[in-house]
PDB file of N, CA, C and O in Angstrom:
ATOM      1  N   UNK A   1     121.435 116.832  77.538  1.00  0.00           N
ATOM      2  CA  UNK A   1     120.757 115.630  77.978  1.00  0.00           C
ATOM      3  C   UNK A   1     119.602 115.264  77.048  1.00  0.00           C
ATOM      4  O   UNK A   1     119.150 114.119  77.046  1.00  0.00           O
ATOM      5  N   UNK A   2     119.128 116.212  76.270  1.00  0.00           N
ATOM      6  CA  UNK A   2     118.036 115.914  75.351  1.00  0.00           C
ATOM      7  C   UNK A   2     118.457 114.839  74.343  1.00  0.00           C
ATOM      8  O   UNK A   2     117.689 113.923  74.049  1.00  0.00           O
ATOM      9  N   UNK A   3     119.671 114.955  73.820  1.00  0.00           N
ATOM     10  CA  UNK A   3     120.167 113.949  72.875  1.00  0.00           C
ATOM     11  C   UNK A   3     120.283 112.595  73.563  1.00  0.00           C
ATOM     12  O   UNK A   3     119.923 111.573  72.980  1.00  0.00           O
ATOM     13  N   UNK A   4     120.778 112.577  74.787  1.00  0.00           N
ATOM     14  CA  UNK A   4     120.905 111.322  75.521  1.00  0.00           C
ATOM     15  C   UNK A   4     119.533 110.688  75.732  1.00  0.00           C
ATOM     16  O   UNK A   4     119.392 109.470  75.621  1.00  0.00           O
ATOM     17  N   UNK A   5     118.534 111.490  76.030  1.00  0.00           N
ATOM     18  CA  UNK A   5     117.162 110.961  76.192  1.00  0.00           C
ATOM     19  C   UNK A   5     116.650 110.372  74.883  1.00  0.00           C
ATOM     20  O   UNK A   5     116.009 109.321  74.882  1.00  0.00           O
ATOM     21  N   UNK A   6     116.935 111.051  73.757  1.00  0.00           N
ATOM     22  CA  UNK A   6     116.481 110.549  72.447  1.00  0.00           C
ATOM     23  C   UNK A   6     117.140 109.213  72.120  1.00  0.00           C
ATOM     24  O   UNK A   6     116.491 108.298  71.613  1.00  0.00           O
ATOM     25  N   UNK A   7     118.435 109.110  72.416  1.00  0.00           N
ATOM     26  CA  UNK A   7     119.153 107.857  72.171  1.00  0.00           C
ATOM     27  C   UNK A   7     118.581 106.748  73.052  1.00  0.00           C
ATOM     28  O   UNK A   7     118.397 105.619  72.597  1.00  0.00           O
ATOM     29  N   UNK A   8     118.303 107.073  74.312  1.00  0.00           N
ATOM     30  CA  UNK A   8     117.751 106.080  75.240  1.00  0.00           C
ATOM     31  C   UNK A   8     116.355 105.635  74.812  1.00  0.00           C
ATOM     32  O   UNK A   8     116.022 104.454  74.909  1.00  0.00           O
ATOM     33  N   UNK A   9     115.548 106.565  74.343  1.00  0.00           N
ATOM     34  CA  UNK A   9     114.185 106.241  73.938  1.00  0.00           C
ATOM     35  C   UNK A   9     114.158 105.284  72.749  1.00  0.00           C
ATOM     36  O   UNK A   9     113.262 104.447  72.637  1.00  0.00           O
ATOM     37  N   UNK A  10     115.139 105.413  71.867  1.00  0.00           N
ATOM     38  CA  UNK A  10     115.188 104.534  70.692  1.00  0.00           C
ATOM     39  C   UNK A  10     115.522 103.103  71.100  1.00  0.00           C
ATOM     40  O   UNK A  10     115.070 102.151  70.465  1.00  0.00           O
ATOM     41  N   UNK A  11     116.321 102.951  72.169  1.00  0.00           N
ATOM     42  CA  UNK A  11     116.708 101.633  72.687  1.00  0.00           C
ATOM     43  C   UNK A  11     117.387 100.767  71.632  1.00  0.00           C
ATOM     44  O   UNK A  11     117.282  99.541  71.663  1.00  0.00           O
ATOM     45  N   UNK A  12     118.077 101.405  70.707  1.00  0.00           N
ATOM     46  CA  UNK A  12     118.844 100.720  69.656  1.00  0.00           C
ATOM     47  C   UNK A  12     119.811 101.728  69.071  1.00  0.00           C
ATOM     48  O   UNK A  12     119.864 102.867  69.535  1.00  0.00           O
ATOM     49  N   UNK A  13     120.569 101.342  68.078  1.00  0.00           N
ATOM     50  CA  UNK A  13     121.458 102.304  67.424  1.00  0.00           C
ATOM     51  C   UNK A  13     120.624 103.447  66.853  1.00  0.00           C
ATOM     52  O   UNK A  13     119.626 103.224  66.168  1.00  0.00           O
ATOM     53  N   UNK A  14     121.045 104.655  67.144  1.00  0.00           N
ATOM     54  CA  UNK A  14     120.335 105.854  66.708  1.00  0.00           C
ATOM     55  C   UNK A  14     121.253 106.664  65.815  1.00  0.00           C
ATOM     56  O   UNK A  14     122.372 106.994  66.207  1.00  0.00           O
ATOM     57  N   UNK A  15     120.786 106.987  64.613  1.00  0.00           N
ATOM     58  CA  UNK A  15     121.603 107.793  63.707  1.00  0.00           C
ATOM     59  C   UNK A  15     121.678 109.224  64.215  1.00  0.00           C
ATOM     60  O   UNK A  15     120.665 109.822  64.576  1.00  0.00           O
ATOM     61  N   UNK A  16     122.882 109.759  64.239  1.00  0.00           N
ATOM     62  CA  UNK A  16     123.086 111.134  64.680  1.00  0.00           C
ATOM     63  C   UNK A  16     123.058 112.050  63.468  1.00  0.00           C
ATOM     64  O   UNK A  16     123.594 111.719  62.411  1.00  0.00           O
ATOM     65  N   UNK A  17     122.429 113.202  63.635  1.00  0.00           N
ATOM     66  CA  UNK A  17     122.254 114.133  62.535  1.00  0.00           C
ATOM     67  C   UNK A  17     123.061 115.400  62.825  1.00  0.00           C
ATOM     68  O   UNK A  17     122.808 116.087  63.815  1.00  0.00           O
ATOM     69  N   UNK A  18     124.010 115.700  61.982  1.00  0.00           N
ATOM     70  CA  UNK A  18     124.764 116.946  62.087  1.00  0.00           C
ATOM     71  C   UNK A  18     125.956 116.867  63.021  1.00  0.00           C
ATOM     72  O   UNK A  18     126.052 115.983  63.872  1.00  0.00           O
ATOM     73  N   UNK A  19     126.851 117.805  62.838  1.00  0.00           N
ATOM     74  CA  UNK A  19     128.085 117.813  63.611  1.00  0.00           C
ATOM     75  C   UNK A  19     127.849 118.129  65.081  1.00  0.00           C
ATOM     76  O   UNK A  19     128.605 117.663  65.934  1.00  0.00           O
ATOM     77  N   UNK A  20     126.829 118.902  65.394  1.00  0.00           N
ATOM     78  CA  UNK A  20     126.539 119.235  66.791  1.00  0.00           C
ATOM     79  C   UNK A  20     126.186 117.980  67.578  1.00  0.00           C
ATOM     80  O   UNK A  20     126.693 117.771  68.681  1.00  0.00           O
ATOM     81  N   UNK A  21     125.310 117.135  67.008  1.00  0.00           N
ATOM     82  CA  UNK A  21     124.947 115.891  67.685  1.00  0.00           C
ATOM     83  C   UNK A  21     126.143 114.963  67.820  1.00  0.00           C
ATOM     84  O   UNK A  21     126.313 114.315  68.852  1.00  0.00           O
ATOM     85  N   UNK A  22     126.966 114.895  66.794  1.00  0.00           N
ATOM     86  CA  UNK A  22     128.138 114.015  66.834  1.00  0.00           C
ATOM     87  C   UNK A  22     129.110 114.486  67.918  1.00  0.00           C
ATOM     88  O   UNK A  22     129.637 113.668  68.672  1.00  0.00           O
ATOM     89  N   UNK A  23     129.346 115.784  68.000  1.00  0.00           N
ATOM     90  CA  UNK A  23     130.241 116.317  69.026  1.00  0.00           C
ATOM     91  C   UNK A  23     129.698 116.033  70.426  1.00  0.00           C
ATOM     92  O   UNK A  23     130.449 115.636  71.317  1.00  0.00           O
ATOM     93  N   UNK A  24     128.404 116.235  70.618  1.00  0.00           N
ATOM     94  CA  UNK A  24     127.804 115.974  71.923  1.00  0.00           C
ATOM     95  C   UNK A  24     127.903 114.485  72.257  1.00  0.00           C
ATOM     96  O   UNK A  24     128.209 114.125  73.394  1.00  0.00           O
ATOM     97  N   UNK A  25     127.648 113.619  71.276  1.00  0.00           N
ATOM     98  CA  UNK A  25     127.751 112.177  71.506  1.00  0.00           C
ATOM     99  C   UNK A  25     129.184 111.773  71.825  1.00  0.00           C
ATOM    100  O   UNK A  25     129.404 110.871  72.632  1.00  0.00           O
ATOM    101  N   UNK A  26     130.160 112.429  71.202  1.00  0.00           N
ATOM    102  CA  UNK A  26     131.561 112.161  71.536  1.00  0.00           C
ATOM    103  C   UNK A  26     131.822 112.473  73.013  1.00  0.00           C
ATOM    104  O   UNK A  26     132.532 111.730  73.692  1.00  0.00           O
ATOM    105  N   UNK A  27     131.242 113.580  73.509  1.00  0.00           N
ATOM    106  CA  UNK A  27     131.368 113.905  74.937  1.00  0.00           C
ATOM    107  C   UNK A  27     130.727 112.817  75.797  1.00  0.00           C
ATOM    108  O   UNK A  27     131.297 112.394  76.803  1.00  0.00           O
ATOM    109  N   UNK A  28     129.560 112.376  75.398  1.00  0.00           N
ATOM    110  CA  UNK A  28     128.861 111.319  76.139  1.00  0.00           C
ATOM    111  C   UNK A  28     129.671 110.026  76.132  1.00  0.00           C
ATOM    112  O   UNK A  28     129.711 109.306  77.130  1.00  0.00           O
ATOM    113  N   UNK A  29     130.318 109.734  74.999  1.00  0.00           N
ATOM    114  CA  UNK A  29     131.122 108.516  74.912  1.00  0.00           C
ATOM    115  C   UNK A  29     132.308 108.584  75.879  1.00  0.00           C
ATOM    116  O   UNK A  29     132.639 107.592  76.529  1.00  0.00           O
ATOM    117  N   UNK A  30     132.941 109.745  75.971  1.00  0.00           N
ATOM    118  CA  UNK A  30     134.058 109.907  76.908  1.00  0.00           C
ATOM    119  C   UNK A  30     133.599 109.673  78.355  1.00  0.00           C
ATOM    120  O   UNK A  30     134.375 109.201  79.187  1.00  0.00           O
ATOM    121  N   UNK A  31     132.355 110.000  78.643  1.00  0.00           N
ATOM    122  CA  UNK A  31     131.805 109.784  79.984  1.00  0.00           C
ATOM    123  C   UNK A  31     131.317 108.342  80.175  1.00  0.00           C
ATOM    124  O   UNK A  31     130.983 107.931  81.286  1.00  0.00           O
ATOM    125  N   UNK A  32     131.282 107.581  79.071  1.00  0.00           N
ATOM    126  CA  UNK A  32     130.824 106.194  79.138  1.00  0.00           C
ATOM    127  C   UNK A  32     129.315 106.033  79.025  1.00  0.00           C
ATOM    128  O   UNK A  32     128.783 104.962  79.316  1.00  0.00           O
ATOM    129  N   UNK A  33     128.622 107.083  78.607  1.00  0.00           N
ATOM    130  CA  UNK A  33     127.169 107.059  78.551  1.00  0.00           C
ATOM    131  C   UNK A  33     126.620 106.461  77.262  1.00  0.00           C
ATOM    132  O   UNK A  33     125.498 105.955  77.258  1.00  0.00           O
ATOM    133  N   UNK A  34     127.377 106.505  76.171  1.00  0.00           N
ATOM    134  CA  UNK A  34     126.945 105.928  74.897  1.00  0.00           C
ATOM    135  C   UNK A  34     128.112 105.185  74.253  1.00  0.00           C
ATOM    136  O   UNK A  34     129.278 105.431  74.563  1.00  0.00           O
ATOM    137  N   UNK A  35     127.771 104.285  73.361  1.00  0.00           N
ATOM    138  CA  UNK A  35     128.747 103.632  72.491  1.00  0.00           C
ATOM    139  C   UNK A  35     128.485 104.177  71.090  1.00  0.00           C
ATOM    140  O   UNK A  35     127.341 104.223  70.637  1.00  0.00           O
ATOM    141  N   UNK A  36     129.545 104.584  70.415  1.00  0.00           N
ATOM    142  CA  UNK A  36     129.410 105.179  69.082  1.00  0.00           C
ATOM    143  C   UNK A  36     129.940 104.213  68.038  1.00  0.00           C
ATOM    144  O   UNK A  36     130.967 103.563  68.231  1.00  0.00           O
ATOM    145  N   UNK A  37     129.222 104.133  66.933  1.00  0.00           N
ATOM    146  CA  UNK A  37     129.646 103.342  65.769  1.00  0.00           C
ATOM    147  C   UNK A  37     129.697 104.288  64.576  1.00  0.00           C
ATOM    148  O   UNK A  37     128.785 105.085  64.358  1.00  0.00           O
ATOM    149  N   UNK A  38     130.774 104.186  63.813  1.00  0.00           N
ATOM    150  CA  UNK A  38     130.923 105.033  62.621  1.00  0.00           C
ATOM    151  C   UNK A  38     131.089 104.150  61.396  1.00  0.00           C
ATOM    152  O   UNK A  38     131.798 103.144  61.429  1.00  0.00           O
ATOM    153  N   UNK A  39     130.429 104.539  60.318  1.00  0.00           N
ATOM    154  CA  UNK A  39     130.605 103.844  59.048  1.00  0.00           C
ATOM    155  C   UNK A  39     131.042 104.864  58.008  1.00  0.00           C
ATOM    156  O   UNK A  39     130.565 105.999  58.003  1.00  0.00           O
ATOM    157  N   UNK A  40     131.931 104.467  57.148  1.00  0.00           N
ATOM    158  CA  UNK A  40     132.388 105.352  56.088  1.00  0.00           C
ATOM    159  C   UNK A  40     131.843 104.809  54.775  1.00  0.00           C
ATOM    160  O   UNK A  40     132.011 103.633  54.448  1.00  0.00           O
ATOM    161  N   UNK A  41     131.192 105.686  54.037  1.00  0.00           N
ATOM    162  CA  UNK A  41     130.676 105.315  52.723  1.00  0.00           C
ATOM    163  C   UNK A  41     131.367 106.206  51.706  1.00  0.00           C
ATOM    164  O   UNK A  41     131.384 107.428  51.855  1.00  0.00           O
ATOM    165  N   UNK A  42     131.916 105.621  50.713  1.00  0.00           N
ATOM    166  CA  UNK A  42     132.650 106.371  49.704  1.00  0.00           C
ATOM    167  C   UNK A  42     131.816 106.405  48.434  1.00  0.00           C
ATOM    168  O   UNK A  42     131.312 105.381  47.974  1.00  0.00           O
ATOM    169  N   UNK A  43     131.683 107.588  47.885  1.00  0.00           N
ATOM    170  CA  UNK A  43     130.973 107.765  46.626  1.00  0.00           C
ATOM    171  C   UNK A  43     131.907 107.320  45.511  1.00  0.00           C
ATOM    172  O   UNK A  43     132.945 107.940  45.283  1.00  0.00           O
ATOM    173  N   UNK A  44     131.545 106.259  44.824  1.00  0.00           N
ATOM    174  CA  UNK A  44     132.428 105.716  43.794  1.00  0.00           C
ATOM    175  C   UNK A  44     132.536 106.633  42.578  1.00  0.00           C
ATOM    176  O   UNK A  44     133.420 106.443  41.743  1.00  0.00           O
ATOM    177  N   UNK A  45     131.650 107.624  42.467  1.00  0.00           N
ATOM    178  CA  UNK A  45     131.685 108.512  41.319  1.00  0.00           C
ATOM    179  C   UNK A  45     132.604 109.711  41.490  1.00  0.00           C
ATOM    180  O   UNK A  45     132.740 110.513  40.566  1.00  0.00           O
ATOM    181  N   UNK A  46     133.234 109.851  42.644  1.00  0.00           N
ATOM    182  CA  UNK A  46     134.096 111.009  42.852  1.00  0.00           C
ATOM    183  C   UNK A  46     134.800 110.942  44.196  1.00  0.00           C
ATOM    184  O   UNK A  46     134.699 109.951  44.919  1.00  0.00           O
ATOM    185  N   UNK A  47     135.503 111.996  44.512  1.00  0.00           N
ATOM    186  CA  UNK A  47     136.299 112.001  45.739  1.00  0.00           C
ATOM    187  C   UNK A  47     135.472 112.218  47.013  1.00  0.00           C
ATOM    188  O   UNK A  47     136.003 112.103  48.118  1.00  0.00           O
ATOM    189  N   UNK A  48     134.193 112.527  46.869  1.00  0.00           N
ATOM    190  CA  UNK A  48     133.366 112.804  48.039  1.00  0.00           C
ATOM    191  C   UNK A  48     133.096 111.537  48.844  1.00  0.00           C
ATOM    192  O   UNK A  48     132.864 110.461  48.293  1.00  0.00           O
ATOM    193  N   UNK A  49     133.134 111.697  50.144  1.00  0.00           N
ATOM    194  CA  UNK A  49     132.755 110.597  51.021  1.00  0.00           C
ATOM    195  C   UNK A  49     132.018 111.193  52.209  1.00  0.00           C
ATOM    196  O   UNK A  49     132.166 112.376  52.514  1.00  0.00           O
ATOM    197  N   UNK A  50     131.241 110.383  52.861  1.00  0.00           N
ATOM    198  CA  UNK A  50     130.558 110.858  54.044  1.00  0.00           C
ATOM    199  C   UNK A  50     130.527 109.742  55.071  1.00  0.00           C
ATOM    200  O   UNK A  50     130.706 108.566  54.754  1.00  0.00           O
ATOM    201  N   UNK A  51     130.296 110.142  56.299  1.00  0.00           N
ATOM    202  CA  UNK A  51     130.322 109.206  57.404  1.00  0.00           C
ATOM    203  C   UNK A  51     128.952 109.211  58.071  1.00  0.00           C
ATOM    204  O   UNK A  51     128.369 110.271  58.300  1.00  0.00           O
ATOM    205  N   UNK A  52     128.442 108.029  58.380  1.00  0.00           N
ATOM    206  CA  UNK A  52     127.223 107.911  59.152  1.00  0.00           C
ATOM    207  C   UNK A  52     127.633 107.524  60.557  1.00  0.00           C
ATOM    208  O   UNK A  52     128.424 106.600  60.747  1.00  0.00           O
ATOM    209  N   UNK A  53     127.098 108.228  61.544  1.00  0.00           N
ATOM    210  CA  UNK A  53     127.463 108.003  62.935  1.00  0.00           C
ATOM    211  C   UNK A  53     126.219 107.583  63.705  1.00  0.00           C
ATOM    212  O   UNK A  53     125.165 108.212  63.610  1.00  0.00           O
ATOM    213  N   UNK A  54     126.365 106.508  64.465  1.00  0.00           N
ATOM    214  CA  UNK A  54     125.268 105.982  65.276  1.00  0.00           C
ATOM    215  C   UNK A  54     125.706 105.949  66.734  1.00  0.00           C
ATOM    216  O   UNK A  54     126.892 105.794  67.026  1.00  0.00           O
ATOM    217  N   UNK A  55     124.755 106.094  67.646  1.00  0.00           N
ATOM    218  CA  UNK A  55     125.050 105.997  69.078  1.00  0.00           C
ATOM    219  C   UNK A  55     124.014 105.088  69.732  1.00  0.00           C
ATOM    220  O   UNK A  55     122.860 105.022  69.309  1.00  0.00           O
ATOM    221  N   UNK A  56     124.456 104.397  70.766  1.00  0.00           N
ATOM    222  CA  UNK A  56     123.560 103.541  71.543  1.00  0.00           C
ATOM    223  C   UNK A  56     123.832 103.792  73.023  1.00  0.00           C
ATOM    224  O   UNK A  56     124.984 103.915  73.438  1.00  0.00           O
ATOM    225  N   UNK A  57     122.778 103.867  73.804  1.00  0.00           N
ATOM    226  CA  UNK A  57     122.885 104.142  75.236  1.00  0.00           C
ATOM    227  C   UNK A  57     123.574 102.973  75.943  1.00  0.00           C
ATOM    228  O   UNK A  57     123.409 101.817  75.553  1.00  0.00           O
ATOM    229  N   UNK A  58     124.339 103.282  76.974  1.00  0.00           N
ATOM    230  CA  UNK A  58     124.941 102.248  77.822  1.00  0.00           C
ATOM    231  C   UNK A  58     124.231 102.269  79.174  1.00  0.00           C
ATOM    232  O   UNK A  58     123.430 103.162  79.451  1.00  0.00           O
ATOM    233  N   UNK A  59     124.526 101.293  79.997  1.00  0.00           N
ATOM    234  CA  UNK A  59     123.920 101.265  81.327  1.00  0.00           C
ATOM    235  C   UNK A  59     124.331 102.504  82.129  1.00  0.00           C
ATOM    236  O   UNK A  59     123.525 103.045  82.886  1.00  0.00           O
ATOM    237  N   UNK A  60     125.562 102.949  81.971  1.00  0.00           N
ATOM    238  CA  UNK A  60     126.009 104.173  82.647  1.00  0.00           C
ATOM    239  C   UNK A  60     125.196 105.380  82.191  1.00  0.00           C
ATOM    240  O   UNK A  60     124.893 106.269  82.987  1.00  0.00           O
ATOM    241  N   UNK A  61     124.850 105.407  80.921  1.00  0.00           N
ATOM    242  CA  UNK A  61     124.014 106.492  80.396  1.00  0.00           C
ATOM    243  C   UNK A  61     122.628 106.476  80.994  1.00  0.00           C
ATOM    244  O   UNK A  61     122.071 107.525  81.319  1.00  0.00           O
ATOM    245  N   UNK A  62     122.065 105.278  81.142  1.00  0.00           N
ATOM    246  CA  UNK A  62     120.754 105.148  81.780  1.00  0.00           C
ATOM    247  C   UNK A  62     120.799 105.640  83.228  1.00  0.00           C
ATOM    248  O   UNK A  62     119.888 106.322  83.698  1.00  0.00           O
ATOM    249  N   UNK A  63     121.875 105.279  83.920  1.00  0.00           N
ATOM    250  CA  UNK A  63     122.043 105.723  85.308  1.00  0.00           C
ATOM    251  C   UNK A  63     122.172 107.232  85.384  1.00  0.00           C
ATOM    252  O   UNK A  63     121.630 107.856  86.296  1.00  0.00           O
ATOM    253  N   UNK A  64     122.889 107.830  84.430  1.00  0.00           N
ATOM    254  CA  UNK A  64     123.032 109.287  84.396  1.00  0.00           C
ATOM    255  C   UNK A  64     121.671 109.958  84.209  1.00  0.00           C
ATOM    256  O   UNK A  64     121.387 110.978  84.836  1.00  0.00           O
ATOM    257  N   UNK A  65     120.839 109.386  83.351  1.00  0.00           N
ATOM    258  CA  UNK A  65     119.500 109.935  83.138  1.00  0.00           C
ATOM    259  C   UNK A  65     118.653 109.808  84.405  1.00  0.00           C
ATOM    260  O   UNK A  65     117.945 110.745  84.775  1.00  0.00           O
ATOM    261  N   UNK A  66     118.723 108.665  85.062  1.00  0.00           N
ATOM    262  CA  UNK A  66     117.953 108.479  86.303  1.00  0.00           C
ATOM    263  C   UNK A  66     118.422 109.451  87.377  1.00  0.00           C
ATOM    264  O   UNK A  66     117.604 110.021  88.099  1.00  0.00           O
ATOM    265  N   UNK A  67     119.720 109.642  87.487  1.00  0.00           N
ATOM    266  CA  UNK A  67     120.265 110.560  88.475  1.00  0.00           C
ATOM    267  C   UNK A  67     119.892 111.997  88.190  1.00  0.00           C
ATOM    268  O   UNK A  67     119.673 112.781  89.113  1.00  0.00           O
ATOM    269  N   UNK A  68     119.817 112.351  86.905  1.00  0.00           N
ATOM    270  CA  UNK A  68     119.508 113.725  86.490  1.00  0.00           C
ATOM    271  C   UNK A  68     118.039 114.034  86.745  1.00  0.00           C
ATOM    272  O   UNK A  68     117.687 115.151  87.123  1.00  0.00           O
ATOM    273  N   UNK A  69     117.172 113.019  86.533  1.00  0.00           N
ATOM    274  CA  UNK A  69     115.733 113.265  86.662  1.00  0.00           C
ATOM    275  C   UNK A  69     115.236 113.041  88.079  1.00  0.00           C
ATOM    276  O   UNK A  69     114.105 113.408  88.400  1.00  0.00           O
ATOM    277  N   UNK A  70     116.078 112.431  88.953  1.00  0.00           N
ATOM    278  CA  UNK A  70     115.617 112.109  90.301  1.00  0.00           C
ATOM    279  C   UNK A  70     116.019 113.074  91.273  1.00  0.00           C
ATOM    280  O   UNK A  70     115.700 112.932  92.453  1.00  0.00           O
TER     281      UNK A  70
END
């Protein structure tokens, strides 16, 4: 729930850092608590590419936080 609170506090798209946060956000998305956006950036100098993942809280996520804290 700490990640969900951080996403809610930002009140906008929040960049996720590391695979642990991305996996947790994927769980939250399945529950309908966040919306996830992924962007793929390709390094034109070689075969390496990386993905930036962002999450934004949904109304269901806000309700989950209120229910958890109440």
